[in-house]
N, CA, C and O of each residue as an XYZ file, in Angstrom:
552
protein
N      32.974     76.406     81.980
C      34.201     76.428     81.233
C      34.903     77.769     81.449
O      34.237     78.804     81.421
N      36.245     77.791     81.668
C      36.947     79.054     81.925
C      36.988     79.950     80.698
O      36.962     79.491     79.556
N      37.053     81.228     80.976
C      37.107     82.205     79.895
C      38.508     82.296     79.326
O      39.492     81.994     80.001
N      38.581     82.711     78.093
C      39.866     82.960     77.465
C      40.374     84.321     77.913
O      39.605     85.276     78.025
N      41.680     84.401     78.168
C      42.288     85.688     78.515
C      42.636     86.424     77.239
O      43.187     85.854     76.298
N      42.298     87.718     77.229
C      42.625     88.514     76.058
C      43.918     89.254     76.337
O      44.172     89.654     77.474
N      44.723     89.438     75.334
C      45.974     90.172     75.498
C      45.688     91.661     75.510
O      44.645     92.102     75.028
N      46.609     92.436     76.058
C      46.435     93.882     76.146
C      46.398     94.513     74.770
O      45.652     95.469     74.557
N      47.174     94.010     73.839
C      47.205     94.574     72.485
C      45.892     94.322     71.763
O      45.427     95.184     71.016
N      45.293     93.178     71.967
C      44.032     92.865     71.301
C      42.876     93.618     71.938
O      41.926     93.984     71.245
N      42.933     93.859     73.244
C      41.843     94.527     73.941
C      41.882     96.032     73.749
O      40.827     96.665     73.733
N      43.062     96.632     73.602
C      43.189     98.086     73.479
C      42.996     98.510     72.036
O      43.430     97.818     71.115
N      42.336     99.659     71.836
C      42.205    100.174     70.474
C      43.579    100.566     69.925
O      44.512    100.791     70.697
N      43.704    100.648     68.633
C      44.984    100.895     67.975
C      45.528    102.293     68.245
O      46.746    102.475     68.233
N      44.669    103.295     68.491
C      45.162    104.652     68.655
C      45.576    105.005     70.085
O      46.103    106.099     70.285
N      45.373    104.149     71.091
C      45.787    104.447     72.463
C      47.161    103.844     72.734
O      47.439    102.724     72.305
N      48.015    104.567     73.437
C      49.362    104.047     73.710
C      49.310    102.893     74.714
O      48.480    102.884     75.623
N      50.183    101.948     74.540
C      50.280    100.819     75.460
C      51.422    101.070     76.439
O      52.126    102.074     76.336
N      51.601    100.159     77.383
C      52.635    100.337     78.405
C      54.042    100.251     77.842
O      54.974    100.736     78.483
N      54.235     99.669     76.699
C      55.572     99.466     76.163
C      56.049    100.611     75.281
O      57.116    100.495     74.678
N      55.306    101.717     75.178
C      55.738    102.821     74.337
C      56.819    103.626     75.027
O      57.008    103.518     76.239
N      57.525    104.430     74.258
C      58.614    105.247     74.788
C      58.127    106.349     75.713
O      58.887    106.825     76.556
N      56.886    106.758     75.574
C      56.374    107.853     76.396
C      56.420    107.497     77.874
O      56.665    108.369     78.707
N      56.193    106.253     78.209
C      56.235    105.883     79.626
C      57.654    105.615     80.099
O      57.905    105.652     81.304
N      58.587    105.349     79.201
C      59.954    105.064     79.598
C      60.813    106.311     79.719
O      61.807    106.294     80.446
N      60.468    107.380     79.041
C      61.301    108.571     79.051
C      61.495    109.185     80.433
O      62.631    109.519     80.768
N      60.451    109.357     81.265
C      60.697    109.971     82.563
C      61.689    109.183     83.428
O      62.550    109.784     84.070
N      61.585    107.861     83.455
C      62.510    107.098     84.279
C      63.921    107.147     83.704
O      64.891    107.160     84.462
N      64.054    107.173     82.378
C      65.369    107.289     81.753
C      65.967    108.651     82.049
O      67.162    108.765     82.324
N      65.141    109.681     81.994
C      65.609    111.032     82.268
C      66.027    111.161     83.730
O      67.050    111.784     84.017
N      65.270    110.595     84.650
C      65.620    110.655     86.069
C      66.916    109.912     86.338
O      67.735    110.359     87.140
N      67.107    108.778     85.671
C      68.345    108.020     85.851
C      69.543    108.812     85.339
O      70.612    108.787     85.949
N      69.369    109.513     84.224
C      70.460    110.316     83.678
C      70.792    111.487     84.601
O      71.966    111.803     84.792
N      69.767    112.139     85.180
C      70.005    113.232     86.115
C      70.728    112.741     87.362
O      71.641    113.407     87.852
N      70.331    111.590     87.877
C      70.983    111.023     89.050
C      72.433    110.685     88.741
O      73.311    110.920     89.571
N      72.697    110.137     87.557
C      74.068    109.815     87.164
C      74.904    111.081     87.057
O      76.069    111.078     87.454
N      74.333    112.172     86.527
C      75.060    113.433     86.431
C      75.355    114.009     87.802
O      76.455    114.511     88.032
N      74.390    113.951     88.727
C      74.609    114.461     90.077
C      75.655    113.633     90.810
O      76.484    114.180     91.537
N      75.621    112.313     90.622
C      76.594    111.443     91.259
C      77.986    111.741     90.740
O      78.935    111.790     91.521
N      78.128    111.939     89.449
C      79.435    112.222     88.857
C      79.952    113.581     89.336
O      81.151    113.730     89.573
N      79.078    114.564     89.480
C      79.499    115.900     89.880
C      79.932    115.957     91.340
O      80.856    116.697     91.679
N      79.282    115.188     92.207
C      79.587    115.263     93.633
C      80.543    114.193     94.104
O      81.072    114.289     95.212
N      80.780    113.181     93.300
C      81.681    112.115     93.699
C      81.013    111.043     94.533
O      81.694    110.134     95.008
N      79.725    111.111     94.728
C      79.021    110.115     95.517
C      77.530    110.242     95.334
O      77.070    111.141     94.629
N      76.768    109.370     95.948
C      75.322    109.433     95.794
C      74.742    110.690     96.443
O      75.266    111.189     97.439
N      73.674    111.179     95.874
C      73.029    112.385     96.382
C      71.741    111.975     97.070
O      70.887    111.332     96.459
N      71.592    112.342     98.344
C      70.388    112.004     99.089
C      69.361    113.124     99.055
O      68.208    112.906     99.427
N      69.730    114.256     98.640
C      68.811    115.379     98.574
C      69.591    116.638     98.260
O      70.820    116.610     98.193
N      68.894    117.734     98.069
C      69.600    118.959     97.724
C      70.407    119.494     98.905
O      69.879    119.680    100.001
N      71.679    119.736     98.665
C      72.521    120.370     99.665
C      73.044    119.479    100.764
O      73.669    119.989    101.693
N      72.826    118.179    100.715
C      73.331    117.308    101.776
C      74.770    116.932    101.471
O      75.089    116.461    100.379
N      75.631    117.150    102.457
C      77.033    116.804    102.309
C      77.453    116.124    103.594
O      77.549    116.768    104.639
N      77.700    114.848    103.527
C      77.960    114.068    104.714
C      79.424    113.997    105.079
O      79.653    113.246    106.026
N      80.356    114.540    104.604
C      81.733    114.459    105.039
C      82.279    113.039    105.109
O      81.537    112.070    104.950
N      83.564    112.926    105.346
C      84.185    111.602    105.385
C      83.756    110.814    106.618
O      83.487    111.402    107.666
N      83.689    109.484    106.503
C      83.240    108.674    107.637
C      84.282    108.540    108.739
O      83.924    108.229    109.875
N      85.563    108.766    108.441
C      86.613    108.634    109.459
C      87.130    110.005    109.851
O      87.326    110.874    109.001
N      87.349    110.192    111.150
C      87.862    111.465    111.644
C      88.953    111.180    112.660
O      88.725    110.453    113.627
N      90.140    111.746    112.452
C      91.231    111.611    113.412
C      90.946    112.531    114.593
O      90.617    113.704    114.412
N      91.075    111.992    115.802
C      90.775    112.763    117.005
C      92.052    113.193    117.716
O      92.183    114.346    118.127
N      92.985    112.271    117.857
C      94.234    112.545    118.561
C      95.358    111.867    117.802
O      95.290    110.670    117.522
N      96.400    112.632    117.465
C      97.538    112.082    116.751
C      98.809    112.422    117.516
O      99.023    113.569    117.905
N      99.643    111.419    117.725
C     100.932    111.630    118.370
C     102.019    111.278    117.366
O     102.305    110.103    117.136
N     102.621    112.293    116.772
C     103.684    112.061    115.802
C     104.915    111.481    116.495
O     105.648    110.679    115.917
N     105.126    111.894    117.728
C     106.281    111.412    118.493
C     106.158    109.920    118.801
O     107.132    109.178    118.679
N     104.986    109.488    119.192
C     104.756    108.077    119.556
C     104.228    107.250    118.395
O     104.100    106.031    118.501
N     103.923    107.911    117.292
C     103.475    107.268    116.061
C     102.217    106.420    116.240
O     102.190    105.243    115.882
N     101.177    107.039    116.801
C      99.865    106.398    116.873
C      98.794    107.448    116.662
O      99.040    108.650    116.765
N      97.592    106.963    116.364
C      96.467    107.862    116.121
C      95.197    107.257    116.699
O      94.949    106.057    116.588
N      94.409    108.113    117.314
C      93.076    107.743    117.773
C      92.090    108.419    116.840
O      92.182    109.623    116.597
N      91.149    107.650    116.316
C      90.152    108.202    115.421
C      88.793    107.586    115.674
O      88.652    106.643    116.452
N      87.801    108.132    115.008
C      86.448    107.581    115.109
C      85.925    107.329    113.712
O      85.964    108.205    112.848
N      85.435    106.120    113.503
C      84.842    105.737    112.231
C      83.329    105.772    112.404
O      82.745    104.883    113.025
N      82.691    106.817    111.842
C      81.244    106.970    112.005
C      80.472    105.953    111.183
O      79.326    105.637    111.503
N      81.079    105.446    110.144
C      80.396    104.454    109.317
C      80.137    103.164    110.079
O      79.052    102.590    109.991
N      81.141    102.709    110.831
C      80.997    101.482    111.608
C      80.752    101.751    113.091
O      80.652    100.814    113.882
N      80.656    103.035    113.473
C      80.387    103.446    114.849
C      81.384    102.823    115.822
O      81.011    102.104    116.748
N      82.665    103.120    115.585
C      83.690    102.585    116.464
C      84.851    103.561    116.614
O      85.119    104.385    115.739
N      85.527    103.442    117.748
C      86.753    104.183    118.009
C      87.916    103.309    117.576
O      87.882    102.091    117.753
N      88.945    103.924    117.009
C      90.030    103.177    116.383
C      91.381    103.717    116.837
O      91.628    104.921    116.765
N      92.255    102.830    117.305
C      93.657    103.148    117.565
C      94.473    102.502    116.463
O      94.346    101.302    116.219
N      95.317    103.289    115.787
C      96.245    102.737    114.807
C      97.657    103.102    115.230
O      97.918    104.225    115.662
N      98.564    102.145    115.102
C      99.958    102.330    115.474
C     100.825    102.073    114.253
O     100.531    101.185    113.453
N     101.895    102.850    114.108
C     102.796    102.641    112.980
C     103.509    101.302    113.126
O     103.572    100.524    112.174
N     104.043    101.030    114.306
C     104.692     99.760    114.605
C     103.887     99.034    115.665
O     102.921     99.575    116.203
N     104.285     97.819    115.959
C     103.593     97.050    116.996
C     103.759     97.775    118.340
O     104.880     98.106    118.729
N     102.640     98.025    119.055
C     102.746     98.722    120.339
C     103.397     97.841    121.408
O     103.502     96.624    121.254
N     103.824     98.477    122.481
C     104.441     97.763    123.596
C     103.422     96.828    124.245
O     102.213     96.995    124.085
N     103.934     95.846    124.977
C     103.059     94.852    125.602
C     102.094     95.475    126.609
O     100.945     95.045    126.706
N     102.550     96.492    127.366
C     101.649     97.127    128.331
C     100.530     97.901    127.630
O      99.420     97.986    128.155
N     100.807     98.466    126.453
C      99.778     99.162    125.670
C      98.753     98.154    125.152
O      97.549     98.407    125.201
N      99.231     97.017    124.658
C      98.328     95.975    124.167
C      97.463     95.451    125.317
O      96.268     95.215    125.141
N      98.067     95.271    126.484
C      97.310     94.792    127.642
C      96.223     95.792    128.030
O      95.102     95.398    128.352
N      96.554     97.096    127.999
C      95.563     98.127    128.334
C      94.421     98.134    127.316
O      93.259     98.294    127.688
N      94.746     97.962    126.039
C      93.710     97.931    125.007
C      92.786     96.730    125.200
O      91.565     96.870    125.135
N      93.358     95.561    125.436
C      92.549     94.357    125.649
C      91.703     94.481    126.903
O      90.549     94.053    126.919
N      92.260     95.058    127.945
C      91.533     95.226    129.217
C      90.313     96.121    129.045
O      89.312     95.948    129.740
N      90.390     97.069    128.127
C      89.285     98.004    127.909
C      88.359     97.580    126.765
O      87.554     98.384    126.295
N      88.465     96.336    126.318
C      87.505     95.812    125.358
C      87.859     95.984    123.897
O      87.014     95.718    123.043
N      89.058     96.414    123.568
C      89.458     96.581    122.180
C      89.731     95.228    121.535
O      90.178     94.290    122.195
N      89.459     95.142    120.246
C      89.815     93.961    119.471
C      90.703     94.405    118.317
O      90.542     95.501    117.780
N      91.640     93.542    117.944
C      92.557     93.868    116.858
C      91.947     93.438    115.538
O      91.517     92.294    115.393
N      91.905     94.340    114.583
C      91.407     94.063    113.235
C      92.613     94.013    112.301
O      93.175     95.046    111.937
N      92.999     92.809    111.923
C      94.200     92.633    111.110
C      94.076     93.292    109.738
O      95.053     93.834    109.222
N      92.886     93.250    109.144
C      92.702     93.834    107.818
C      92.947     95.343    107.832
O      93.519     95.890    106.889
N      92.515     96.016    108.902
C      92.710     97.461    109.007
C      93.990     97.815    109.758
O      94.409     98.973    109.768
N      94.607     96.820    110.386
C      95.778     97.017    111.246
C      95.463     98.055    112.314
O      96.206     99.016    112.510
N      94.343     97.837    112.999
C      93.869     98.794    113.991
C      93.179     98.072    115.139
O      92.665     96.965    114.982
N      93.181     98.725    116.295
C      92.469     98.254    117.484
C      91.164     99.019    117.543
O      91.170    100.249    117.505
N      90.030     98.308    117.637
C      88.721     98.966    117.591
C      87.866     98.591    118.788
O      88.014     97.520    119.376
N      86.964     99.505    119.131
C      85.967     99.289    120.169
C      84.709    100.041    119.730
O      84.829    101.102    119.118
N      83.504     99.530    120.021
C      82.284    100.260    119.650
C      82.270    101.663    120.274
O      82.652    101.836    121.431
N      81.836    102.640    119.515
C      81.808    104.029    119.977
C      80.548    104.277    120.794
O      79.450    104.374    120.246
N      80.714    104.379    122.099
C      79.642    104.739    123.017
C      80.135    105.907    123.864
O      81.301    106.291    123.768
N      79.278    106.465    124.677
C      79.687    107.576    125.536
C      80.813    107.140    126.481
O      81.771    107.881    126.701
N      80.683    105.932    127.034
C      81.701    105.439    127.961
C      83.021    105.168    127.239
O      84.090    105.507    127.749
N      82.949    104.557    126.051
C      84.185    104.233    125.343
C      84.890    105.484    124.837
O      86.112    105.482    124.687
N      84.145    106.548    124.572
C      84.786    107.795    124.157
C      85.627    108.373    125.292
O      86.731    108.867    125.062
N      85.111    108.311    126.501
C      85.865    108.800    127.657
C      87.112    107.941    127.865
O      88.202    108.465    128.094
N      86.948    106.632    127.785
C      88.064    105.706    128.006
C      89.133    105.878    126.932
O      90.323    105.916    127.245
N      88.719    105.983    125.665
C      89.709    106.105    124.593
C      90.460    107.427    124.656
O      91.651    107.471    124.347
N      89.790    108.498    125.047
C      90.486    109.781    125.208
C      91.529    109.680    126.321
O      92.645    110.179    126.182
N      91.158    109.033    127.423
C      92.098    108.859    128.534
C      93.278    107.993    128.109
O      94.425    108.301    128.431
N      92.997    106.906    127.385
C      94.064    106.024    126.926
C      95.014    106.739    125.967
O      96.227    106.538    126.038
N      94.484    107.561    125.082
C      95.336    108.295    124.140
C      96.292    109.217    124.886
O      97.478    109.281    124.564
N      95.774    109.935    125.887
C      96.657    110.793    126.686
C      97.675    109.962    127.454
O      98.840    110.340    127.572
N      97.224    108.831    127.972
C      98.113    107.948    128.732
C      99.224    107.395    127.832
O     100.394    107.403    128.216
N      98.867    106.925    126.657
C      99.878    106.369    125.743
C     100.877    107.432    125.306
O     102.065    107.139    125.168
N     100.423    108.642    125.090
C     101.318    109.715    124.658
C     102.238    110.166    125.791
O     103.418    110.437    125.567
N     101.689    110.247    127.021
C     102.482    110.741    128.143
C     103.268    109.660    128.846
O     104.411    109.899    129.235
N     102.709    108.491    129.024
C     103.355    107.418    129.779
C     104.595    106.922    129.071
O     105.616    106.670    129.710
N     104.518    106.779    127.754
C     105.667    106.274    127.017
C     106.792    107.290    127.003
O     107.962    106.911    127.055
N     106.459    108.606    126.933
C     107.515    109.615    126.890
C     108.199    109.724    128.248
O     109.407    109.954    128.298
N     107.460    109.565    129.367
C     108.097    109.622    130.671
C     108.953    108.378    130.911
O     109.965    108.441    131.609
N     108.536    107.231    130.320
C     109.319    106.007    130.488
C     110.633    106.131    129.702
O     111.645    105.584    130.140
N     110.652    106.811    128.588
C     111.843    106.946    127.775
C     112.869    107.879    128.393
O     114.064    107.741    128.129
N     112.426    108.827    129.211
C     113.342    109.799    129.803
C     114.070    109.249    131.002
O     115.205    109.637    131.279
N     113.404    108.316    131.740
C     113.824    107.855    133.029
C     115.109    107.200    133.146
O     115.498    106.793    134.240
């Protein structure tokens, strides 16, 4: 015949603390409060003392004259071209030829950030800034 299971309260003597007392809950409550204070003070989660990760997006090349920007989004590991207005057809063709995809939600052309794509995007940024200005003068 199987044995009866005894409850923790019945098995433990009355003077010993059980798992449900406040003494075991205080450290986790205190740690949660400290984490909340650190998060509020820094504006984001804290991974350790002194770690500051900077913003995930960084503008690399900006052309105020041509109204476009090349940047890198470290969060999604991609290079990003953003244009104020719709770019010319030859610019769109060059972006598609080099593997860029248009992200309608961000209104940006993106490509995965690799060593090769960094070289290509830098060249394209210079080309877009210089090629369009020489075409306008002609």
